[in-house]
C-alpha positions, 0 to 999 in steps of 0.5 A: 500500500502506498503512503497516499493510500495509507494516509487516506485509509487512516484518515477515513478510519479516524473520521468514522471513529469520530462519527461513531463515537458521537463526540465532537472533534473538540471534545475528543481533542480536549480529552487528548490534550491536543489542539483540535487542529491536530485531529483536523490535520490527521483527517486532511492527511497533512500529518500522521498521528504518533503512536501514543496519540493514536492509542489515546484517540482509540481509547477515547472514542472507544475503538480498538487498534484493529487490523484495519487501522494497523494495516494503514500504518507505516511499517516503522510505527508498527513495532511501537504498538 
């Protein structure tokens, strides 16, 4: 999978998780301790979340780092999970 496809897949999963959680992006970002623009950059594919950010995000929105999300990550991040 190319970087562009990985970024699109991850951005899509992030958007889905936000919608399914029923929380606003602002609430999620407050609970994560990040600026709301951080999550916006993930969704716009201009910034890829760090492993710890992805863990916090998944815990807050109530999703697991399932095979689908993991498959969207670059190999260099996988060893950190």
